[in-house]
C-alpha positions as CSV (number, residue, x, y, z in Angstrom):
1,I,0.0,0.0,0.0
2,N,1.0,3.6,-0.5
3,V,0.9,5.8,2.6
4,V,0.8,9.6,2.4
5,I,1.3,11.5,5.7
6,V,0.3,15.1,6.5
7,P,2.3,15.7,9.7
8,R,0.4,18.8,10.7
9,A,-2.7,20.1,8.9
10,N,-3.0,23.3,10.9
11,P,0.5,24.5,11.9
12,D,-0.6,28.0,13.0
13,G,-3.4,26.7,15.1
14,A,-1.2,24.2,16.7
15,A,1.4,26.8,17.5
16,S,-1.2,29.1,19.2
17,G,-3.0,26.2,20.9
18,Q,-6.4,26.7,19.2
19,A,-8.5,24.9,16.6
20,A,-8.8,28.0,14.3
21,T,-6.3,28.8,11.6
22,A,-4.3,32.1,11.7
23,N,-7.1,34.0,10.0
24,G,-9.7,32.8,12.6
25,V,-11.5,30.1,10.5
26,D,-12.3,26.7,12.0
27,L,-10.4,24.5,9.6
28,A,-12.5,21.5,10.6
29,R,-15.5,23.1,8.9
30,D,-13.8,24.6,5.8
31,H,-13.7,21.6,3.5
32,L,-16.4,22.8,1.1
33,L,-15.8,26.5,0.9
34,L,-12.0,26.1,1.1
35,S,-11.5,29.6,2.3
36,T,-8.2,28.8,4.0
37,P,-4.9,27.9,2.4
38,E,-4.7,24.9,4.7
39,A,-8.1,23.5,3.5
40,Q,-7.1,24.2,-0.1
41,A,-3.8,22.3,0.4
42,L,-5.7,19.2,1.8
43,A,-8.2,19.4,-1.1
44,R,-5.3,19.4,-3.6
45,L,-3.7,16.5,-1.9
46,A,-6.9,14.4,-2.1
47,S,-7.3,15.4,-5.8
48,D,-3.7,14.6,-6.6
49,Y,-3.5,11.2,-4.8
50,Q,-7.1,10.0,-5.0
51,P,-6.9,8.1,-1.6
52,T,-9.1,5.2,-0.9
53,V,-8.8,5.6,2.9
54,V,-8.2,8.7,5.0
55,L,-7.5,8.7,8.8
56,D,-7.9,12.1,10.6
57,A,-5.7,11.7,13.7
58,Q,-6.5,14.3,16.4
59,E,-6.6,14.9,20.2
60,Y,-9.8,15.7,22.1
61,A,-10.1,18.2,24.9
62,V,-10.2,16.8,28.4
63,P,-10.9,19.7,30.7
64,G,-13.5,22.3,29.8
65,S,-17.2,21.9,28.8
66,Y,-17.7,18.4,30.2
67,L,-16.4,19.5,33.6
68,Q,-18.6,22.6,33.6
69,K,-21.8,20.9,32.4
70,F,-21.6,17.4,34.0
71,G,-19.1,17.7,36.8
72,A,-17.0,15.0,35.2
73,V,-13.9,14.5,33.0
74,P,-13.7,12.3,29.9
75,R,-11.7,9.1,30.5
76,F,-11.5,7.2,27.2
77,D,-8.0,6.8,25.6
78,A,-9.5,7.0,22.1
79,L,-12.7,8.3,20.5
80,L,-13.4,6.6,17.1
81,G,-15.7,7.5,14.3
82,Y,-16.2,7.7,10.6
83,A,-18.1,9.8,8.1
84,S,-21.8,10.1,8.4
85,T,-23.6,12.5,6.1
86,A,-26.5,12.4,3.7
87,N,-26.0,10.9,0.2
88,Q,-22.8,9.1,1.1
89,P,-22.7,5.5,-0.4
90,E,-23.9,2.9,2.0
91,F,-21.1,0.6,1.2
92,L,-18.5,3.1,2.5
93,T,-20.3,3.1,5.9
94,K,-20.2,-0.7,6.0
95,A,-16.6,-0.9,5.1
96,A,-15.6,1.7,7.7
97,E,-17.5,-0.2,10.4
98,E,-16.6,-3.8,9.5
99,W,-13.1,-3.4,7.9
100,Y,-11.8,-0.7,10.2
101,R,-13.7,0.3,13.4
102,R,-14.2,-3.3,14.7
103,P,-10.5,-4.3,14.3
104,L,-9.6,-0.9,15.8
105,L,-11.7,-1.7,18.9
106,A,-10.0,-5.1,19.3
107,A,-6.5,-3.6,18.8
108,L,-7.1,-1.0,21.5
109,K,-8.7,-3.5,23.9
110,G,-5.7,-5.8,23.4
111,Q,-3.4,-3.1,24.7
112,G,-5.6,-2.3,27.7
113,L,-6.8,1.0,26.1
114,T,-10.4,2.2,26.3
115,S,-12.5,3.7,23.5
116,E,-15.9,5.2,22.7
117,W,-17.7,6.7,19.7
118,A,-16.2,10.1,18.7
119,H,-18.4,12.8,20.3
120,G,-18.4,16.4,21.5
121,T,-20.5,19.0,23.3
122,S,-20.9,22.7,22.6
123,A,-19.4,25.5,24.7
124,D,-22.9,26.7,25.8
125,P,-23.4,25.8,29.5
126,A,-27.1,25.4,29.1
127,D,-26.8,22.9,26.2
128,R,-26.3,19.5,27.9
129,K,-26.6,17.6,24.6
130,V,-23.7,15.4,23.4
131,A,-23.3,14.8,19.7
132,M,-21.6,12.2,17.6
133,G,-19.7,14.4,15.3
134,S,-21.8,16.3,12.7
135,A,-24.0,15.3,9.7
136,R,-23.0,18.5,7.8
137,P,-21.0,17.9,4.6
138,E,-18.4,20.6,5.2
139,I,-16.4,18.7,7.9
140,A,-13.4,16.8,6.6
141,P,-14.6,13.2,7.1
142,N,-18.0,13.9,5.4
143,T,-16.5,15.9,2.5
144,Q,-14.1,13.0,1.9
145,S,-16.9,10.4,2.0
146,L,-18.8,12.4,-0.7
147,K,-15.7,11.9,-2.8
148,N,-16.2,8.1,-2.2
149,I,-13.3,7.8,0.3
150,I,-13.5,5.6,3.5
151,S,-13.0,8.4,6.0
152,L,-12.0,7.6,9.7
153,V,-11.6,9.8,12.8
154,L,-9.3,9.0,15.7
155,Q,-9.1,11.3,18.7
156,S,-6.7,10.5,21.6
157,R,-7.3,11.9,25.1
158,G,-4.9,14.8,25.1
159,A,-5.8,18.4,24.3
160,G,-5.3,20.5,27.4
161,L,-3.2,18.0,29.2
162,D,0.2,19.3,28.1
163,R,2.6,16.4,28.6
164,L,0.6,14.6,31.2
165,D,0.3,10.9,30.3
166,L,2.1,11.6,27.0
167,Q,3.5,8.1,26.7
168,R,0.0,6.5,27.0
169,R,-1.5,9.0,24.5
170,V,1.3,8.3,21.9
171,H,0.8,4.6,22.5
172,T,-2.9,5.0,21.8
173,H,-2.2,6.7,18.4
174,V,0.5,4.2,17.5
175,T,-1.8,1.2,18.3
176,A,-4.8,2.7,16.4
177,I,-2.8,3.8,13.3
178,T,-1.0,0.4,13.2
179,S,-4.4,-1.2,13.1
180,V,-5.7,1.0,10.3
181,L,-2.5,0.4,8.2
182,G,-2.8,-3.4,8.9
183,S,-6.5,-3.4,7.8
184,T,-5.7,-1.5,4.7
185,A,-2.9,-3.9,3.7
186,Q,-5.1,-6.9,4.5
187,R,-7.9,-5.5,2.3
188,A,-5.7,-4.1,-0.4
189,N,-7.2,-6.0,-3.3
190,E,-10.8,-5.2,-2.3
191,L,-9.9,-1.6,-1.7
192,G,-8.4,-1.3,-5.1
193,Q,-11.7,-2.3,-6.6
194,L,-13.8,-0.2,-4.2
195,R,-13.4,3.3,-5.6
196,P,-14.1,2.4,-9.2
197,Y,-17.2,0.4,-8.1
198,I,-18.6,3.1,-6.0
199,D,-17.9,5.8,-8.6
200,K,-19.9,3.8,-11.1
201,E,-22.7,3.2,-8.6
202,V,-23.0,6.8,-7.7
203,S,-23.0,7.9,-11.4
204,A,-25.8,5.5,-12.1
205,L,-28.1,7.4,-9.6
206,A,-28.3,10.4,-11.9
207,C,-31.9,11.5,-12.5
208,K,-33.2,8.9,-10.1
209,G,-35.0,9.3,-6.8
210,Q,-34.4,12.0,-4.2
211,A,-31.2,13.7,-3.0
212,V,-31.0,14.9,0.6
213,V,-30.2,18.6,0.8
214,E,-30.1,18.7,4.6
215,A,-30.1,16.0,7.3
216,A,-30.0,15.9,11.1
217,P,-28.8,13.3,13.6
218,T,-31.4,11.2,15.5
219,P,-32.0,12.1,19.2
220,A,-31.2,9.2,21.5
221,Q,-29.9,8.5,25.1
222,H,-26.4,7.2,25.7
223,D,-24.5,6.1,28.8
224,L,-21.1,7.8,29.0
225,V,-18.5,6.6,31.5
226,M,-16.5,9.5,32.8
227,I,-14.3,10.3,35.7
228,D,-15.4,12.0,38.9
229,P,-12.7,14.7,39.4
230,A,-13.1,14.6,43.2
231,S,-12.7,10.9,43.8
232,G,-11.0,9.7,40.5
233,T,-13.5,6.9,40.2
234,D,-15.7,6.2,37.2
235,K,-18.9,8.1,36.9
236,T,-21.6,6.9,34.5
237,L,-23.9,9.6,33.0
238,S,-27.0,9.1,30.9
239,V,-26.9,11.9,28.3
240,D,-29.0,13.3,25.5
241,W,-27.1,11.9,22.5
242,D,-27.4,13.1,18.9
243,S,-26.6,9.9,16.9
244,T,-25.3,10.2,13.4
245,L,-25.6,6.4,12.9
246,A,-29.2,7.2,11.7
247,L,-29.9,10.5,9.9
248,R,-33.3,12.3,9.5
249,P,-33.8,14.0,6.1
250,L,-34.9,17.6,6.6
251,K,-34.9,18.8,3.0
252,Q,-34.9,16.7,-0.2
253,R,-35.1,17.4,-3.9
254,V,-35.3,15.5,-7.1
255,R,-31.8,14.1,-7.8
256,P,-30.3,16.1,-10.7
257,C,-29.0,14.4,-13.8
258,G,-25.7,16.3,-13.6
259,Y,-24.0,19.6,-12.6
260,W,-22.7,22.4,-14.8
261,L,-19.2,23.3,-13.4
């Protein structure tokens, strides 16, 4: 397999310790408009190399909103997810789950590391909802899936911890990335056939049925195991949970026959 590594997608944001780029744009949500040079560079990379699988390796914030809202601290070594947006081919979701996420769970468990679905919560203290990523198409995993790429997300427990538990955090990333590379090598023949097959399948949908213009996650309840900051013991919370495993169409239109670019 060929492996392309982007060592740091947002160097200015990393240097200043924030998610935004130097011009104040949230890079994570700039993969449709491409208003930043960083997003433009990533889009060119995808266009030049036509990847079959993309892994977005990040860290998630430990102190902050969860402590303010729930009086608890996140405990999972890794948060895992994959693209989930309207109109993405169903086979991409199946491949992401069966070929990648399930082996990832086993690899992490084998090293004594814990994991959960990738999720987040807003900075609004009154909003106690927890969301599994976003269904909107402009975030990187979803934009990539609409290009018929298997798109995975890995977040280690790290942002805001400085060098605390650094060895364990690095070990989490190494374990997870090794699993993704191993799954890709194991499925190399099938992956080589995947992109042409899905490209053809999507093209055949022209003029047929409905295309979803806007979709939303499905409200649910979910038990999150966190850490009680006072005692250091586990604390299980039942939270309102926006699930992107099932999306609700909000707006639809007749699927076009093509686009004039």
